[in-house]
C-alpha positions as CSV (number, residue, x, y, z in Angstrom):
1,M,-32.9,-57.0,-148.2
2,I,-33.0,-57.9,-144.5
3,R,-29.3,-57.0,-144.2
4,N,-30.1,-53.6,-145.6
5,I,-32.8,-53.1,-143.0
6,I,-30.4,-54.2,-140.2
7,E,-27.7,-51.8,-141.3
8,R,-30.2,-48.9,-141.1
9,I,-31.8,-49.8,-137.7
10,P,-30.1,-47.0,-135.7
11,E,-31.1,-44.2,-138.2
12,R,-34.6,-45.5,-138.7
13,G,-35.3,-46.2,-135.1
14,I,-36.3,-49.7,-135.9
15,S,-36.1,-52.3,-133.1
16,H,-34.4,-55.6,-133.7
17,F,-37.7,-57.2,-132.7
18,D,-39.4,-55.8,-135.8
19,V,-36.8,-57.4,-138.1
20,I,-36.9,-60.7,-136.3
21,D,-40.7,-60.8,-136.6
22,E,-40.5,-60.1,-140.3
23,V,-37.9,-62.7,-140.9
24,Y,-39.7,-65.3,-138.7
25,S,-43.0,-64.8,-140.5
26,R,-41.4,-65.7,-143.9
27,K,-40.1,-69.0,-142.7
28,P,-42.0,-72.2,-143.4
29,K,-44.0,-73.5,-140.4
30,I,-41.8,-76.7,-140.0
31,I,-38.6,-74.5,-139.8
32,R,-40.2,-72.3,-137.2
33,K,-41.1,-75.4,-135.1
34,V,-37.6,-76.8,-135.3
35,E,-36.0,-73.4,-134.4
36,N,-38.3,-73.1,-131.4
37,L,-37.3,-76.6,-130.2
38,I,-33.6,-75.8,-130.6
39,E,-34.0,-72.5,-128.7
40,K,-36.0,-74.3,-125.9
41,Y,-33.3,-76.9,-125.3
42,S,-30.5,-74.5,-125.7
43,A,-32.0,-72.4,-122.9
44,K,-32.2,-75.6,-120.7
45,L,-28.5,-76.4,-121.4
46,V,-27.4,-72.8,-120.7
47,F,-29.3,-72.3,-117.5
48,K,-29.3,-75.7,-115.8
49,G,-27.2,-76.2,-112.7
50,L,-24.6,-73.7,-111.5
51,V,-23.9,-71.4,-114.4
52,F,-22.4,-68.3,-112.9
53,N,-19.9,-68.4,-110.0
54,Q,-19.2,-64.7,-110.4
55,V,-21.3,-61.9,-111.8
56,W,-20.0,-60.5,-115.1
57,E,-21.5,-57.0,-114.9
58,D,-19.4,-54.2,-113.3
59,P,-21.2,-53.1,-110.1
60,E,-19.5,-49.7,-110.2
61,V,-21.1,-49.0,-113.6
62,D,-24.5,-50.1,-112.2
63,K,-24.1,-47.8,-109.2
64,K,-23.3,-44.8,-111.4
65,G,-26.2,-45.5,-113.7
66,W,-28.6,-45.8,-110.7
67,N,-27.3,-43.4,-108.0
68,I,-28.6,-45.6,-105.2
69,N,-30.2,-43.8,-102.2
70,R,-31.6,-45.0,-98.8
71,D,-35.2,-45.0,-100.1
72,D,-34.5,-47.3,-103.0
73,I,-36.3,-50.6,-103.5
74,I,-34.2,-52.6,-106.0
75,V,-35.3,-55.5,-108.2
76,T,-32.5,-57.4,-109.9
77,I,-31.6,-60.8,-111.2
78,T,-29.6,-62.8,-108.7
79,S,-27.0,-64.4,-111.0
80,A,-24.1,-65.2,-108.7
81,G,-25.3,-62.8,-106.0
82,C,-22.1,-60.7,-106.1
83,N,-23.8,-57.5,-107.2
84,V,-26.8,-58.0,-105.0
85,L,-24.3,-57.7,-102.1
86,N,-22.3,-54.9,-103.8
87,Y,-25.5,-52.9,-104.1
88,L,-26.3,-53.5,-100.5
89,I,-23.1,-51.6,-99.6
90,E,-24.9,-48.4,-100.9
91,A,-27.6,-48.8,-98.2
92,P,-30.8,-49.1,-100.2
93,K,-34.1,-49.8,-98.3
94,L,-34.6,-53.3,-99.8
95,I,-33.2,-55.6,-102.6
96,Y,-35.3,-58.3,-104.2
97,A,-33.0,-60.9,-105.9
98,L,-34.8,-62.9,-108.5
99,D,-33.7,-65.9,-110.6
100,I,-35.5,-68.6,-112.5
101,N,-32.5,-70.9,-111.8
102,P,-32.8,-72.0,-108.2
103,I,-29.1,-73.0,-108.0
104,Q,-28.0,-69.3,-108.5
105,N,-30.3,-68.4,-105.6
106,F,-28.7,-71.2,-103.5
107,L,-25.4,-69.6,-104.1
108,L,-26.7,-66.2,-102.7
109,E,-28.2,-68.1,-99.8
110,L,-24.8,-69.5,-99.0
111,K,-23.1,-66.1,-99.2
112,I,-25.7,-64.5,-96.9
113,S,-25.3,-67.4,-94.4
114,A,-21.5,-66.8,-94.5
115,I,-21.9,-63.0,-93.9
116,K,-24.2,-63.7,-91.0
117,N,-22.2,-66.5,-89.3
118,L,-18.5,-66.0,-90.1
119,D,-15.9,-63.5,-89.2
120,Y,-14.1,-61.7,-92.0
121,E,-11.1,-64.1,-92.2
122,A,-13.2,-67.1,-92.6
123,F,-15.5,-65.3,-95.1
124,W,-12.5,-64.4,-97.2
125,E,-11.1,-68.0,-97.1
126,F,-14.5,-69.4,-98.1
127,F,-15.5,-66.9,-100.9
128,G,-12.3,-64.9,-101.6
129,E,-9.8,-67.7,-102.0
130,A,-12.6,-70.4,-102.3
131,K,-10.0,-73.2,-102.4
132,S,-9.3,-74.9,-99.1
133,Y,-10.1,-78.2,-97.5
134,N,-11.0,-76.2,-94.4
135,N,-14.1,-74.9,-96.3
136,R,-15.9,-78.2,-95.8
137,C,-15.6,-77.8,-92.0
138,I,-16.7,-74.2,-92.2
139,Y,-19.8,-75.2,-94.2
140,Y,-20.9,-78.0,-91.9
141,N,-20.1,-76.2,-88.7
142,Y,-21.3,-72.7,-89.4
143,L,-23.3,-72.3,-92.7
144,R,-25.4,-75.4,-93.4
145,E,-28.1,-75.0,-90.8
146,H,-28.8,-71.4,-91.8
147,I,-29.8,-72.1,-95.5
148,S,-33.0,-73.6,-96.9
149,P,-33.5,-77.4,-97.1
150,E,-33.3,-77.2,-100.9
151,A,-30.1,-75.2,-100.8
152,R,-28.7,-77.6,-98.2
153,R,-29.4,-80.7,-100.4
154,F,-27.5,-79.0,-103.3
155,W,-24.5,-77.8,-101.3
156,D,-24.2,-81.1,-99.4
157,K,-23.4,-82.7,-102.7
158,Q,-21.3,-79.8,-104.1
159,I,-19.4,-78.4,-101.2
160,K,-16.3,-80.0,-102.9
161,F,-16.4,-76.9,-105.2
162,F,-15.0,-74.8,-102.4
163,E,-12.2,-77.4,-101.7
164,K,-10.9,-77.7,-105.2
165,G,-11.5,-74.1,-106.4
166,F,-15.0,-72.6,-106.6
167,Y,-14.1,-70.2,-109.4
168,R,-13.2,-73.0,-111.7
169,C,-16.5,-74.9,-111.1
170,G,-19.9,-74.7,-112.7
171,H,-20.5,-73.9,-116.4
172,L,-18.6,-70.6,-116.4
173,G,-15.7,-72.2,-114.4
174,L,-15.3,-74.8,-117.1
175,A,-15.1,-72.1,-119.8
176,L,-12.7,-70.0,-117.8
177,R,-10.4,-73.0,-117.2
178,L,-10.0,-73.4,-121.0
179,I,-9.4,-69.7,-121.5
180,K,-6.8,-69.6,-118.6
181,T,-5.0,-72.7,-120.0
182,Y,-4.9,-71.2,-123.5
183,A,-3.7,-67.8,-122.2
184,K,-1.0,-69.5,-120.2
185,I,0.3,-71.6,-123.2
186,M,0.1,-68.8,-125.8
187,A,1.0,-65.7,-123.8
188,G,2.3,-66.7,-120.3
189,G,-0.9,-66.3,-118.3
190,E,-0.2,-64.6,-115.0
191,R,3.2,-63.4,-116.3
192,V,1.5,-61.4,-119.0
193,M,-0.9,-59.8,-116.6
194,H,2.0,-58.5,-114.5
195,A,3.8,-57.4,-117.7
196,L,0.7,-55.3,-118.7
197,M,0.6,-53.7,-115.3
198,E,4.3,-52.8,-115.4
199,A,4.3,-51.6,-119.1
200,D,4.9,-47.9,-119.8
201,N,2.2,-48.1,-122.4
202,Q,-0.3,-50.8,-121.7
203,K,-2.1,-50.6,-125.0
204,E,1.1,-50.6,-127.1
205,Y,2.4,-53.7,-125.1
206,Y,-1.0,-55.5,-125.6
207,L,-1.1,-54.8,-129.4
208,S,2.5,-55.9,-130.0
209,N,3.1,-58.6,-127.5
210,V,-0.2,-60.1,-126.4
211,K,-2.9,-59.9,-129.2
212,P,-0.8,-61.5,-131.9
213,R,-0.1,-64.5,-129.7
214,V,-3.7,-64.9,-128.3
215,F,-6.0,-63.9,-131.2
216,N,-4.7,-66.4,-133.8
217,P,-6.9,-68.9,-135.7
218,I,-7.1,-71.1,-132.6
219,G,-8.1,-68.2,-130.5
220,K,-10.8,-67.1,-133.0
221,Y,-12.2,-70.6,-133.0
222,I,-12.4,-70.7,-129.2
223,A,-14.0,-67.3,-129.2
224,S,-16.9,-68.4,-131.5
225,N,-17.3,-72.0,-130.4
226,P,-21.0,-72.6,-129.4
227,L,-20.2,-75.0,-126.6
228,Q,-17.7,-72.7,-125.1
229,L,-20.2,-69.8,-125.3
230,S,-23.0,-71.8,-123.8
231,C,-20.8,-72.7,-120.8
232,M,-20.3,-68.9,-120.3
233,G,-24.1,-68.5,-120.1
234,I,-24.4,-67.1,-123.6
235,H,-27.8,-68.1,-125.1
236,K,-28.0,-69.1,-128.8
237,H,-30.5,-66.3,-129.3
238,Q,-27.9,-63.9,-128.0
239,I,-25.2,-65.2,-130.3
240,D,-27.6,-64.8,-133.3
241,L,-28.4,-61.3,-132.3
242,V,-24.7,-60.3,-132.2
243,K,-24.1,-61.9,-135.6
244,K,-27.1,-60.5,-137.4
245,F,-27.6,-57.0,-135.9
246,N,-24.0,-56.0,-135.2
247,C,-23.1,-57.2,-138.6
248,I,-20.0,-59.0,-137.4
249,D,-19.1,-62.6,-136.6
250,Y,-18.8,-63.5,-133.0
251,S,-15.0,-63.8,-133.0
252,S,-14.7,-60.2,-134.1
253,Y,-17.1,-59.2,-131.4
254,V,-14.8,-60.9,-128.8
255,E,-11.8,-59.3,-130.4
256,H,-13.4,-55.8,-129.7
257,I,-13.9,-56.9,-126.1
258,M,-10.3,-58.0,-125.8
259,D,-9.0,-54.7,-127.2
260,S,-11.0,-52.8,-124.6
261,L,-10.2,-55.0,-121.6
262,L,-6.5,-55.4,-122.3
263,G,-5.8,-52.3,-124.3
264,D,-8.0,-49.5,-123.1
265,L,-9.0,-50.1,-119.5
266,P,-6.4,-50.2,-116.6
267,V,-5.7,-53.8,-115.7
268,E,-4.5,-53.2,-112.2
269,D,-7.9,-53.1,-110.5
270,N,-9.8,-55.2,-113.0
271,Y,-10.8,-58.3,-110.9
272,F,-12.9,-59.6,-113.8
273,L,-9.8,-59.8,-116.0
274,H,-7.7,-61.3,-113.2
275,M,-10.2,-64.0,-112.8
276,I,-10.1,-64.8,-116.5
277,V,-6.3,-64.9,-116.8
278,M,-5.2,-66.0,-113.4
279,G,-8.2,-67.8,-112.0
280,K,-8.2,-65.8,-108.8
281,Y,-8.5,-62.4,-107.3
282,L,-5.2,-60.5,-107.2
283,S,-5.6,-59.5,-103.5
284,R,-8.2,-58.6,-100.9
285,D,-8.2,-55.0,-102.0
286,V,-8.6,-55.9,-105.7
287,A,-11.8,-57.9,-105.4
288,P,-15.6,-57.3,-105.5
289,G,-16.7,-54.8,-102.9
290,Y,-18.6,-57.4,-100.9
291,L,-15.4,-59.3,-100.3
292,R,-13.5,-56.4,-98.9
293,E,-12.9,-56.1,-95.2
294,K,-14.0,-52.5,-94.9
295,N,-17.5,-53.4,-96.0
296,F,-17.9,-56.6,-94.1
297,N,-19.5,-55.3,-90.8
298,F,-21.9,-53.1,-92.8
299,L,-23.1,-56.1,-94.8
300,K,-23.5,-58.1,-91.6
301,K,-25.7,-55.4,-90.1
302,N,-27.8,-54.9,-93.2
303,I,-28.0,-58.4,-94.8
304,N,-31.6,-58.8,-93.9
305,K,-32.5,-56.2,-96.5
306,V,-32.0,-58.9,-99.2
307,V,-35.0,-61.0,-100.2
308,I,-34.5,-64.0,-102.5
309,K,-37.2,-65.2,-104.8
310,N,-37.1,-68.1,-107.3
311,T,-39.1,-66.5,-110.1
312,S,-38.9,-64.3,-113.2
313,Q,-39.0,-60.6,-113.0
314,Q,-42.2,-60.4,-115.0
315,M,-44.0,-62.8,-112.7
316,F,-42.6,-61.1,-109.6
317,L,-43.6,-57.6,-110.7
318,S,-47.1,-58.8,-111.7
319,T,-47.7,-59.3,-107.9
320,R,-46.3,-56.0,-106.8
321,P,-48.4,-52.8,-106.3
322,K,-48.1,-49.7,-108.5
323,N,-45.2,-47.3,-107.8
324,S,-43.4,-49.7,-105.5
325,V,-40.0,-50.2,-107.1
326,T,-37.3,-47.5,-107.8
327,K,-34.5,-49.4,-109.4
328,F,-34.5,-52.3,-112.0
329,N,-31.6,-54.3,-113.3
330,L,-32.4,-56.8,-116.1
331,L,-28.7,-57.8,-116.7
332,D,-28.6,-59.1,-120.3
333,S,-31.9,-61.1,-120.1
334,V,-33.4,-58.9,-122.7
335,D,-31.3,-60.5,-125.4
336,W,-33.1,-63.8,-125.2
337,M,-36.6,-62.5,-124.8
338,K,-39.3,-62.7,-127.5
339,R,-41.1,-59.5,-128.4
340,N,-44.2,-60.2,-126.4
341,E,-42.2,-61.2,-123.3
342,F,-40.1,-58.0,-123.5
343,I,-43.2,-55.8,-123.9
344,E,-45.0,-57.4,-121.0
345,L,-42.0,-57.1,-118.8
346,F,-41.6,-53.4,-119.6
347,K,-45.3,-52.7,-119.1
348,Q,-44.9,-54.2,-115.6
349,I,-41.8,-52.1,-115.0
350,Y,-43.8,-49.0,-116.0
351,R,-46.7,-50.0,-113.7
352,T,-44.6,-50.8,-110.6
353,G,-42.0,-48.1,-111.1
354,T,-42.1,-44.6,-109.7
355,K,-41.6,-41.3,-111.4
356,G,-37.9,-41.4,-110.5
357,S,-37.3,-45.1,-111.3
358,V,-34.3,-46.1,-113.3
359,V,-34.0,-49.2,-115.5
360,I,-30.6,-50.6,-116.5
361,F,-29.6,-53.6,-118.7
362,R,-26.9,-54.8,-120.9
363,S,-27.1,-56.2,-124.4
364,G,-24.8,-57.9,-127.0
365,L,-26.3,-55.4,-129.4
366,Y,-24.4,-52.2,-130.1
367,N,-27.7,-50.3,-130.6
368,F,-30.6,-51.6,-128.5
369,I,-33.9,-49.9,-129.5
370,L,-37.2,-50.4,-127.7
371,P,-40.2,-51.7,-129.6
372,R,-42.5,-48.9,-130.8
373,E,-45.4,-50.0,-128.6
374,I,-43.6,-49.0,-125.4
375,R,-41.0,-46.5,-126.5
376,H,-43.1,-43.5,-125.4
377,L,-43.2,-44.9,-121.8
378,F,-39.4,-44.6,-121.3
379,I,-36.6,-42.1,-121.8
380,Y,-33.2,-43.3,-123.0
381,D,-30.2,-41.6,-121.5
382,K,-27.9,-42.0,-124.5
383,E,-24.9,-40.0,-123.3
384,K,-24.7,-41.5,-119.8
385,S,-25.3,-45.0,-121.2
386,E,-22.4,-44.7,-123.7
387,T,-20.1,-43.1,-121.2
388,L,-20.6,-45.8,-118.6
389,H,-20.3,-48.5,-121.2
390,T,-16.7,-47.5,-121.9
391,Q,-16.0,-47.8,-118.1
392,D,-17.3,-51.4,-117.7
393,R,-14.4,-53.5,-116.5
394,A,-16.3,-56.8,-117.3
395,G,-16.5,-55.4,-120.9
396,V,-18.3,-58.4,-122.4
397,Y,-21.4,-56.6,-123.8
398,G,-22.1,-54.4,-126.8
399,S,-24.0,-51.8,-124.9
400,F,-25.1,-50.6,-121.4
401,N,-28.5,-49.0,-121.4
402,I,-30.2,-46.6,-119.0
403,Y,-33.9,-45.8,-119.2
404,Y,-36.0,-43.5,-117.0
405,L,-39.8,-43.9,-116.7
406,N,-41.7,-41.2,-118.6
407,K,-44.2,-40.6,-115.8
């Protein structure tokens, strides 16, 4: 019966929260307690330490969804800090970068210190290549004294990341090392990337020469392994949502992602894909915008527009006045929120947002529907959301969602 409800969610306008509440209420009390404990410790495992060494949301899609202007005050989750700096290139008035994981904020602190205190060549060596014994000297001579004491204590112990290869460190780095090794053994790794770039028909080459080698039973196991997924910052609740509400197993979900990344989207400028397969950026010109030389001086002049807070979005917004924020980015945090948490956050967004405010977020769900209680407060831009979703070079989510405040 529950499956029948799930399959009719889009046409009925039923939120997944409604189904979850119904299923949860039918479970015995002891089962609910056990599940709550599993979810609690799963969250601690996923979000402890350095999880993300790079953001996995395409900033170009975010910018098109938002249309950033000089009067914008942006509230976003920090993650690895890449997109905070990518948004800054568009010259908003102010950006608040929030994260409940202090380590992710320490990473953004380090990036800000590098922008302030290095020239471009040293900045690229430190964060673009991120694999040089010279980086320890750069850290101690130019960066360390300009970050907080808490960040200093962390990076004093972990500066080795930037010597041995930062983009292969942290939870996500561990997962990507496995994927890179597997891709190299099964399909040639970096060679296959260049072959895709040079192919007359990229999709045809992928379907005939890459997919059969990579997406075999071993590949399907890797794609759905809970430990591998947790290393990539994918919460157990998010995995369950994909399985139950997209009505597919997780390996099929990953297969759809691969078909899009390697078959449909151009691989030449996809630095997300380059990082997965090759473990590095292809060049200085095919890298996140904040790492490109043409943007460096602008970032240096405007870097003080970024404010870092170690808190949740709901807590932060509860301290802000009405009509004080114009752009909101929730990343994919909505996928592991409970109903009451989601509703309270969106009530705060509505209170602190302006008439022209735009909310963006991603989800593993193909169809994300707001709970009935707050649906009237927001306007969903279905056409723009779906169009931009197909352009997302990171390609790891089921949907990209744009909402306007109905004020």
